[in-house]
Structures are given as structure tokens and as C-alpha cells.
N, C-alpha and C positions, 0 to 999 in steps of 0.2 A: 339320637338324632344323627342322620347321615350328613357328613360334610359335603357341601357342593363342590362339584368338579371345577378346577381352575384351569384356564387356558392363558398362556402368557403371550402377549402381542409384542413382537420384536421388529425393530427397524433394522434393515439390512441394506448394505451398499450395492444394490442392483437396480437396473433401469425398469423397474416394475412399480407402478404407483399403488402400493398397498403395504400393510404390515403383515407379518407372517406369524401364524399361531404355532406355539410349541407347548409341550407338556412340561410341568415343573419338575425339577429334580428334588433332592431332599433338603436343599438349602432354603433359607428365608429369602424370598425374592421381593424386591421393591422396584417401583417405577423409577427410572433414571439410572439403574445399574447397567454396567456393561457385562455381556455374557458371551460365552463361546457356544455356538450352535452348529449342528450339522446342516449343510445346504448342498443338496446333490451329493457329489463325491467329496466335497470340501468341508472343512471346519473353519468357520469365519466368526468375526466379532460383530455383535449387534448391540442395540440398546433396547432395554425394556421400556415400552411406551404405554402399556396398559395391561391390566389383569381382568379377565372376563370370565363369566360363568357359562358362556355359550361360544360356539365356534361353528363356522360354516363348513369346516372340513371334518369328515368322520374321524372319530378318535383313533381308530385303528391305523389311519394314515399319518397321524401326527408323530413327530419325533420329540425326544426329550432333550431339554437343555443340558449341555455337557457340564458346564460350571458357570458360576456367577461370582464376580468380584463384589466385595462389600461396598466399595466406593460408589457413591451416587454422583454422576458427572453432569447431569442435566436437571435443573430445577423446574418448577411449575411455570414460572414466567418465561423461561427460555423455551420450554415446550410450546407454549402459546405463541411465542414469536416465530418459532420454526414452522409451526402449522400455517401461520399467516403467510410466511415467505414461500412455502411450498405451493400454497393455493394461488398466491398473487403472481409468482413467476412461473407457475405451471411446471414445476420440477418434481420428480417422484419423491414422496415423503421420506422413504428410507435413505435415498441419496442426499436429500436435503439435511437430514439429521446427522448422518455420518460424515458429511463434508465439514462439520464444525468440530469433530472429535480429533484430538491430537493424533498425529500419524503413529506414534509409538504405541498408543492404546489400540489402534486398528491393526497394528502388526503384532499384537499380543506381547508387547514389550513395555507395558505400562505399569510394571510393579512400582510401588511407592518406594522411593529412595530413602535410605536411612538418614535420619537427621544427623548432621555433622556435629561431632562432639569436640570438646576441648578438655585437656587434662591439666590440672593445677596442683601444685605441691601444697600439702597441709603443713601445719607447724611441726608435726611429728617427723617430717622428712628433713633430716639434718645430715651434716657430713659424718657425724659420729655413727648415725644409723646406717649410712651407706657403707662405712668401713666395717660394720658388723656383718654385712652380707658375705656369704661364701665366695671365695676367690674365683670359683668356677662360673659364677653368675656375672660374666663379663658384660653381656648386653644389658642386663638389668641395672648394673652399676652405672653404665654409660648413660642410659636414659634417665636414671635418677639424678645424676649430676646435671644433665641438660635441663631438667624440670626445676632444679634449684634456681636456675638463672631466669627462666621464662616459662610461662604456660605454653602448651603445644597443641595445635589442632590435630585431630586424628588423620586428616588427609595428608599431613606431612611427617607423620611419625617415622616412616621408613627412611626418611632422609637422615635422621639421627642414628638409627640402629635398625638392622634387619630384624624382621618379625616384630616390628615396633608395636603393633596392636596387641600382640600376645603379652609383651613385656608391660605395656601400659595397664592391661587388665590385671596382671599379677600385682602390680604396685597398688592398684585400687583395692584388691582383695586383702593386701597386707595393711591397709588402713592409713597409708602415708600420702596417697594421691586421691584427689576428688575428680570425678567425671561429671560433666554437665553439658547442656546444649550450648553450642557456639553461636553467639550473636555478634554480628559485625559491629565494629566500633563506629560511632556516629560523631561527626565533627560538629563544629559550631555553625549555626545557620547564618546565612548571609543576610545582612540588614537590607530590607526592601527599600528601593529608592522612592523618593517623593513623587507622587503622581501630579500631572498637570491638571488643569481645571476640567478638561474634556474627559480624561481618564477617570477622575474622581466621580464625575456625574454618571458615567456609564457603570462604574463599579457599584455605586449607590443604587442605581436602577436594578442591576442584576441581583443584588442581595435583598432588596425589599420584597420581591415577588416570590411566591412559593407555589409548589405543585407543578403541573405540566405546562410550562410556558416555553415557547420557542423564540429565541433571540437571534438576530443577525447583527453582528458587529462589522460594519463596513468601514474599514480604516485604511488610509493610504499606507503604502509600504513604509516601514519604519515608524509607525505611529504608536507602537507600544502595546499591541494586542496581547503579546505573550506576557507582558508584565501584568496586564489585567487578569489573565488566566491565573497567574501565580498568586496574586492577592485575593482573587475569588476563592481559590482553594483553601485559603486560611479560614474561610467560613464553613468549610465542609470537613476537612480531614481531621480536625481536632474534636469532632463530635461523634461519639458512639461508634468509633471505628468505621466511619463512613468511607465509601470508596468513590473515586472519581475516574472515569474512563476518558482518555484523550486520544482521539483518532487523528493520525497524520497520513497524508497520501502516499508517501514513499519512504523507503527504508533510510535513504540518505539524510532525511530530516531528523531521524530518531536520535542519533548520538548527541547532537548539539542540544536538542530539547531535553533529553535525559540529563545531561550535565547541568543544565540550568535548574531543573526541578530538584535534583539531588542536592545542589548547593543551597537552595532555599529551604528544603525540607530534609535535612540530614537525619532526623530522628524518625522518619517515616519509611516504611518499606516500599520501594518503587520497583516495578518490573516492566520489562518491555516484551512485546509479542510481535515478531516479524520473521520473515523467511531466512534471514542471515544467521539466526540462531541454530544451533544443532538441535536434533530431535530431543535429546535429553534436557538441554537448556530450556527449550520451549515448553516441554512438559512440566518441568519444575516451576517455571514462572507461571504457567497456566494454573497449576495446583495452588500456588501461593495466592493467586487472584481468587480462585474458586473457594478457598477456605476462608477468605476474608483477611488473611494475614497481610497481604499487600493492599495498601490503601490507594496508591497512585498507579494506574495502569496506562502505559503509552503503547499504542500499537497501530499497525496498518489495518486494512479493511476487514480482515477476518476476525480481528479482535472484537468487533461489534457483537459477536456471538459468544464471548467469554462468559461463563457463569460467574456472577458477582452478587453475593448474598446481601451486601450492604450498599448497593449502588445508589448514589444520591445526586449525581451530576454527570452529564456527557458534554464534552467539548469536541468540536470538529474543526481542526485547523486547516486552512486553505480549502474550504469546503467546495470550491469551484472545480477542483482538480479531477480530471478524468480517471486518475488511478483508483478512485473510490469505486469504480464500476468494475465488476468481475466479468470477463468476456468469454469464459469457458465454464462448462459444467453448470453449476447454479449461478445464473447471470443476474446477480443482485447488485443494487447500488447501496453501499454502506451508509451513505448519508440518509437515504430514505428509510432503510432498515432501522437506523439509529433513532429516527423520528418516531417510528412505531414503538421501539423499545422504551423510549422516554414516556410515551403515552401509557403503555402497559405498567411501567414502574411508577407513574405519576410524579416525574421528576423534571427539572428544567433541562433544556438542551441549548447550547450556545454554538452558533456557527460564526466563524471568523474568516475574513478574507479582504483583500484589497480590490478584488475583481469578482463579485458574486456571479455564480451561474445565472443565466437569464431566468430559469425556473425559480430560483431562490429570490432573485430580484422582484419577480412578479408576485411571489407570495409575501414579500415584505413591503412592497410599494404599490402593488396593484389596487384596483378598486375594491376587491374583497380580500385584503391582506390578512394572512394567517399568522405572520410572525411579527414580533416587536422589532422595530428598526432603530439601531443606534449607530451614530456616525462619528468617526475620528478624522478630522481634517488637517491636523498638524502633527509634525514629527515629535517623537517623545524626547529626543536629545535636544537640549536648549541650543538655539541658533542653527540647528540642522534644518536644511531646506530640501524640498524635492529637487531632483536633478533637472537641469535644463535639457530638453530633448530636441535634437536637430536631425533632419534628413539630409543626406549628402548624395550626390549623383554617383551612379555606377561607373561612369567613364567608359573607356574602350573595353569591350568584353574580352578582347585579346590581349589587353594590357596586364599590369601587375595585379596580383591578388588583392592587395590593399591600396586604396587611393592615397595620394600624397597628403591629403587632409588628415586621414587616419594615422599615417606614419608620423606626421609632425605632432599630432595630439598625443600619441603613445610616447614618443620621445620626451615630450615636455613633462609627462607624469614620471617617467623614469628619472629624469633630472631632479625632480622635486621629491624623490623617494616615496612616491605614491604608487598605488597598485592599479592594475588594469585588468579588466575581464573582456576577452574576445569571445562572443557568443555565436555559435553556428550549430544549428540543430541537426547535424549529420556527422556521424562518426566515420572512421575510415579515411582514406586518402582522397578518393574521388568517387562519385556515385556511379560512374560508368566507364568502361574501357571501349574505345571505338577505333575503327580502322579508317585511316586518312584517305584511303583509295576508294573503297566501295561503300563505306558507311556502316559496315557490320558493327554490332554492339554485343557485348557479352551478356547473355541472358541466363537466368536461372532455369534449370531443366525441370524444376518442380513447381515454380511460381511464375505468375505473369509480371515479372519485374526484372530489373537489371541487377547484375552482380556488382558489388561494391569493391573497389580496388583497395587492398590493404598492402601498401608498398613495403613496409618493414618486414612483414612475413612472406612477401611475394605470393600472396594468395588473393583469389577472388572469392568473396563471401556473399551469401544471401542473408540479409538481416531479418528475414521473415521465417525461413525454415531451417537455417543453419547450414545449408549445402555450401561446400567450398571446394576449390580446386586450385591448382597452380596457374599462375598467369601464363597464357600461351605465348609462344615465341613468334607466332605468325597468325594472320587472320584465318578464321575457320572457313571463310567463303572463297577469298581470292588468293590467299597465301602471302599477302603483303606483310612485311615485317615491321612496317611503320605504324605501331599501335600507340594511341595516346589516351591517358587518363583525362577525362573531361569533367569539369565541375569541381566543386570544393567540398572538402571534408575536414575534420579536426586535424588529421595528420598532415594534410597539405598546408593548412594555416600554420601549424606548428613549425613546419619546415621553412616556410617563408619568413616567419618571425625570427627564427634562429639566424637566418642570413641577414635580416635587416637590423637586428639588435644583438650582435654577437656577445656582448658583455652582460646581457640580461638573464636573470633566472626565470625560465619559462616552464610551466607545468601544464600538461594536457590532462583534462579530467573528463572521461567518458566511460562507457561500460567496459571498454577494453583495458582501461588502466586502474579500475577500482574493483577488481575481482576479489582482492584480499579483504578479510573481515575488518581490518583496522585502517584501511586506506583513507577513508574520509576523515577519521579522527586525526590522522597525520597531516592531512591537508589543512584542517583548521589550525592546528598548532603552528605549522609553517607559515600560514598566512598571518596569524597574529604576531609572530616573531619577525615579520617582514622579510622572510627568507625567499619569498616569491615576488617577482616584479609583474609578471604577466600570467594570467590564467587563461587557458583556452578550453572551452567546455561546451557541453550540450545542455539540454533542459535540466539535467541533474543539478545545475547551479542556478537555475532560474528562480527559485523560490525558497523562502524560509531561512536563508543563510545570512549571517551578519558578519561582514568584513569591514571593520571600522576604518581601515586605511585605503579602501577602494574608492577611487574618485572618477574613474572613466570606464564606461561600458560601451563596447563597439558591437553592433549587431550586423552580421554578414549573411547575405542570401536569405533574407526573410520573405522575399516576394513569392517564393514557391507556394506558400500557403494561400496566396490570393487566387491561384489557379484551381483550387480544389473544388470538386463538385459537391462536397458536403456542406449543407446549409449552416452548419455550426462553425465553419472555418473562420469567418471574420471574428466571431466571439472568441475562439481559441487563440487566434493570432494576437488580438488585442490583450487578452489576459496574459499570454506568455511574455509579450514584450513589456507590458506594464510591470510584471513580476521581475523580469531580469533587469529592467531599468531601475527598479527599486533597490538593487544591490549597491548602487552608487550614492555616495554622499550621505551615509547613514549617521555619521558623527558630525564633527564640525567642519570637516573638509568638504568644500563645494564639489558637487557631483555633476557630471555631464554624460549624456548618452548620444552616440552617433549611430544612426541607422542608414546603412548603405542600401539604396533602393532606386529602381527605375521609375517608380510611381510616387514621387514625393507628395502629391496632392490627394492621394487616396484617402477616403474618409477614416480608415483605421489609423493612418499616420497623423492625420489632422487632429483626431480625438486624443491621440497619445501626446502630441505636442502641447495641447491645451489641458492635459490631465483631466479630461472631461468624461469620466465613465458614465455618469448619469444620463447625459443627452445621447451618448453613443448607445447605451443599453436601450433607451426609449425608442430610438430610431430602429434598432434591430427588432424590438418587440412589435413595432408597427408593421414591419415587413413580415414577420412571422404571423401576425394576425391576418393580414391580407392573404397569405398563402395557406392559412389554417394549419400551421405547424406548431409544435410544442412551444409554449405551454397552453396554446389555444386549441389543442387537440390532444388525444391520447393515442399513443402509437405502440405498435409491436412489429417485429421483423421475423419472418420465417427464413432461416438460413438452411440451405440444402447443399450438401457436398457428396460427391460420388467419384469413384475412380473412373467410371464411364460417363461421358457426356450424355449419352442416351438415357441412362438411368436418372441423372440429375434433371434433365428436361422432362422426362415422363413423370417423375414424382412431383415436380413443381406444378405441372399442368393438372395433375390429379388433385393436388392440394387446392388449387384455385377453383376447380369444379366443385369440390366438396364444400368449400366456403360459400360459393354461390348458391348451392342447394339449401343452405341453412337460412337463406333469405334474410340476412341481417342488414341493418342500415350502415354498417361499417364499410368504408370505401377501401378497395384493394387495388394496389398498383403492382403490376408485374404479371408473370415472373420476368425478371431481368438479370443480366450478368452484372455483378458488382465491379468496381474499378479493378480490384484484384480478382480476375476471372478464374485463375487457377492458383491454389495455395497448398503447399506441401503435397503436391501430386493429385489434389482433388479438384474436380470441376465444380464450379459454384453457381448457384442461382439464389435469388432473393424475391420474396413477396413482402411488400410494405403495407401495413394495415393502419388506417386512420379513422378514429372515431370521435364523435362530439363529446361523449362522456366516458368516464372510466368504466361505468357499469355496462354500457353498450359493448365496449371492447372485451371485457371479461366474460360477458354472456355469450359472445361468439367463440372466444378462445376455448372454453371448457369443452363443448361438444365437438368442436373442430379437431382439437388435439386428440380426443378419444377416437375419432374416425381415422386420423392419420396413424395412430399407434396400431390400429387393428388392420390396416391395409397391408397386403403382401409386399408391396414395393418398399415399405419402411425397413425391411430387412436388407435392402440393397443399397441404401444410402445412409449418410449421417445427416440428421436434421435436428434443429433446435429452434425454440421460440425465445426471442429476446424481447421482454416487455420493457418499455421505456428505453429503447436503444439510444446510444450516444455516438455510435460509429456505424458507417454503412459501407 
């Protein structure tokens, strides 16, 4: 009997929406393996996605797989999820699959690291035995003496003696030392605190339901959502090596959360997955998760695609956060992908936040609610209350940076040895440098935006593309030397505070000051030791952090968000301010929030002062309903970028014509220039798509995108489709 020909279907990281056929080599090949294949003049890494007996390509034109690794890195459930993601977000299947593969594997540097070993002395290893060794065996005798005192990990052998690994292996062969796998020591687990009545009720509800159930825990800041997560895990991680995936929006939330979970579960292997890890660290952690060795996985948005053989629960902390949306390449939303993964795995998923996204609120509280709604209305710490929130006038715009009310409030906290957070969501010294004579302003040469003044480095920087240059000595238009930094940034606030409170310990926390790996850990330690009086920071400090001695939050320059053309701006501003306000008074110290604004009666601020998210959310939903915006419509955005404005215009108008030819009921708006008309040297246009149903939108997108990919103009521009966009 003649064996049937086999063709291997491989996913490759190229912008072509198809799998590529290859001939097998002499190895045993399985779906999910990663392989090296020839592609044009290159040799690249791909993933086996299928094995077929037919191919549309003549056999003589097919190339053979070069080699395959035995390791299977994508399982069946993950393949199913990735196919859904590729179809839903209209991203090429090869690029979709390869985007979730660790970078070291794609770079062909994914060899499995050796398991770390530890060497321990057997009873046969004695001083008498060592003395019996030949005198010339100096290194062997030295290592043997060290092993008599303590066991030694192989990673530190060379500290004790050169060629330590060789000496250790010789001692093993002589039968006086044992070699075994190193397992980190586990400490005693922390005793969980007693839950209040609300927490108990929610935990009971979460543990009674099984299968694919979606929960929203809507809890005020400081209400103990994390403690519920911790005690919920007790019901999962002790059963059959079950795994739990916890998604957080940003890296800066990971260290504090990791520390809490390790303290509670010291006997469980916990790994983190985020971009601050080195390539090797991330690959090692990813493999521990993939093998099932790690039971608790904490990660940012990409972690939603981690292969987890025993996944039994997904938790999404701060689900409202925009950081869960990927804005380049595969433009997915981790929360929505996690929902689909939970469905495919038939497991529960828990969303937690103090300020739910309006889409989530609608799905939990709307007429046709899909999620189970749970509410926490009181703080977890006994006697801890929500902070009082006040608006204070801006005063003379040419006056001091901080009003007298703020100065007095800060001084009173310093006198009481309490801590203060000054929040301004803009790093740098000032957002623009202007000429006092002609009004010239320093603009970015590559983007439609101002250059930000960084006074300490004497540079002007663009926070969008990274362009920077020296601060000019005179105006570029009129030659005037009287140039002024206008507006506020974290550096300017820090400067003002140092003058106002010369004896205070002040720390600025923004992207410029937290580039080192351990910067945020050091911040938490210093805050808990009360080594810091005043924190000055951006949105990095707005959520998830617990500073028990922080009693005052001051918000500066929040009004800018009120001028935004984005329909989501009020929702984002409320969420941001509610989150940052929640940093105050989380223990027994009374908290207060001061918001400096020119519009004290604005609905956003009125809702904040009343701590009334529900009514505020309902009012926004009513506006959205009237305007037929999400969640009452289903949207997509065509983004077009080109070095030439003519090419951007031509492609955008061609795209509009092609969409109209398809005679769909989907409404199209544009093409228009976005607020950022030029970005990183590219001229930009957008077309907004609005549909009554998700099906209508998807039915248009599929043939439309096919037409756009085939058009000659597509080679002259960069274009992408963003399904369910959250930024415009």
C-alpha cells in the first residue's frame, strides 16, 4: 500500500492571509511544533498549523522543512482562539499566530534551558575523605569543604572554585555528592484576613457557579477586590494542578500584585509575563505556564494567549483600562479575547473594577445583560471611608502653579506625617515652548503636535515619535531670545514643590524616572517606610496601588480632557480621577481629594463628588444611544498612513468608493484627518464604520479588506483595520 503524500501547512510572520505548504523532512512532525523553513532567500521560524494530503501548489515548487523542534507550543484550544482572533480582527493568520510566540523562539534562540541543579553532600563526604584526596586536587578539595557546610546551586558553583561544574561532576562520580533538581524554598503562607459581609457574599456567589459564567465585580476603590481574588484562588489552585490567569493592564501593577499572591501562596509556582522581563526570563516563565508547572500566571494583555493546559479561571483586574487594547499590529482587546477563551475553555471569568467600561456596564446592567453583576459598596479596612472630593478654583492663570488652598492642605499633611499625591497626567517640564514676541511655538517636525520641554536635560521632546533636540536660544521665526515654557508638567510641579516645601522628601514618578527594572518596587518600599512625603506622578500612580499613609490627593490640570473630540473622553476622565482619588484614605486615615478646575460644576466633577458612577454611566449610555455609538452600534476604523499626502488621500477615497460599491447597510464617515494629522512623518486619514449589528459589520469588512489588499495603491500606504476601536 502506497503511503499518501503529506503536505505541512505552516504559519509564517508575513502580511499575507494564508498558510504556506511545505514538504516534510525526515522528522516526526506534529501540529503546534515550531519549524525552520525556507521563505524566499531567508530561513525563518514558523508554526505547523495543519497536515494535509492535498496542496494547491504543484509538488515540484514546494520546499522542504529544514528542521522541527519537538516542543509543541500551541495547543488545540489556543489554535481555535487564534483563528477566531484572526477572523474577527481581520489580521493575517500567520501574523496572528506568530505574534503570540515568544520573541526568542522567533529568533531561533528558543532552546530549552537546562534545569538548574543543586549539589548536596552525602554521608560519605567527610573531612577524613577529603584529606585522603591527592594534594594536587586543590579545587576539588576546596569545593568538597564548601559542600560540607552547605548545599550549592550549579549557577553559583564558580563563585566557590573555578571550573566548579567540572569539580561537582567529579564529586558526584566519586559517590560522595548527590545531584538533584533545585526547587526554591517556600515560606509560610500568610493567614488570610476575615472578609466583611459583602465580600463573603460575593465569594460565595463566585464559588457556587461552575462552567462558563462571566462576572463583574463592581467595587469602590479600596473595597477589597484583590482579597476576593486571593480567596477565590484557594478554590482552584489546590485542585488537580489547576491554573489561574490574572490579567493586569500595566506592568507597574505587576510587582505589588505578585508580592501579595506569593505571600498568600508560597507553595505554588507563580510566574509573571510582561515586557519588562528579559527575553530569556519571559521564555522561561512562558514555558513554566505552558507545561502546567506554574499554577498562577500574572501578565499584561499578551498573556491572554499563553498556552495553559489546566486553565480553570481567568481574572481581569481593572478591566476598564485602555491598556488592554493593542493599537499596533494585531489590534485585539485582551478583555474581549479573554471572554472568548473562557467560552472555549468552559471556565468562569471575573472582571473587577471601580469604574467599569461602559460596554461592560451595559453587558452587566443593560436590558439584555450577559454578565452576573456583583457590587462592593464599602471599604475593606474597618472604619476606612471613601475620601471627600472637592473642586477648587484655578485662580489667576498667571499666578502660582498651586493655589493657596492646595499649599495649606499639603503643609498640614506634612505636619501630621501623612503622605500626599500630586497627580498631573503630563510628564516633562512644560507642554510647549513659546515666543513672547510673535507667538511661535516649538513643533515636532514629524508629528502634528508640540514639543515638550524637558528642562533638566535641556531638550525638547516629542512624546509620540521620540524626536528630540536642544532647546533653541532664540525664536525660529523672529529671533527673539525671550522664550517661555508654557503650561505644566511633572518636572515643573516638582520644581515648585521643592521651593514651597524645602524640608519635604519629594519623589517624581513618571516614565522618565521609572526606566530601571526595580524602580517601582523601590517606590513601594520607600512609601511604606514613610521615607516620602510627596509623590508627584502621572497615570502610572492612578490605579491599583495601596499606600496606607496617603491621605491627600491633588489633581492638577484635569480640564484638558474636557476639550477632547473623542466621545469616550468624559468616561475616561471620570475613571481616571475616580481611580486616583481612590489612593487616598485606604486605611484608617481620613482621605481628601482636591481637584483644581475652571469648571467646578461640570457633570464629571459633580458625579465624582457624589461618588455616583451608576447615574453618571447611565447618562453617558443615554447619550451614546441617541448618537448610535458603542455599545449601541458596532464600529471599525480604517487607518491610512503615507509619506505623501496625495497617496493618503487617494487610498482613502478609493477605499470609500470600494465600500460603497458593496452596497452594505453599514454607515461610513470620512475620509477625515484625525486630530493627530501627521504622526512619525506619516500623513493620516481615517474612515469610521458604524453598523447596527456585529454581523453587518463583519459581512462588509471581509470582502472590503480583500479589495483593499488587491489594489495597487495598497503598496504605497500603510493601512490597517481596527475593529472595536477605543481611540480616534
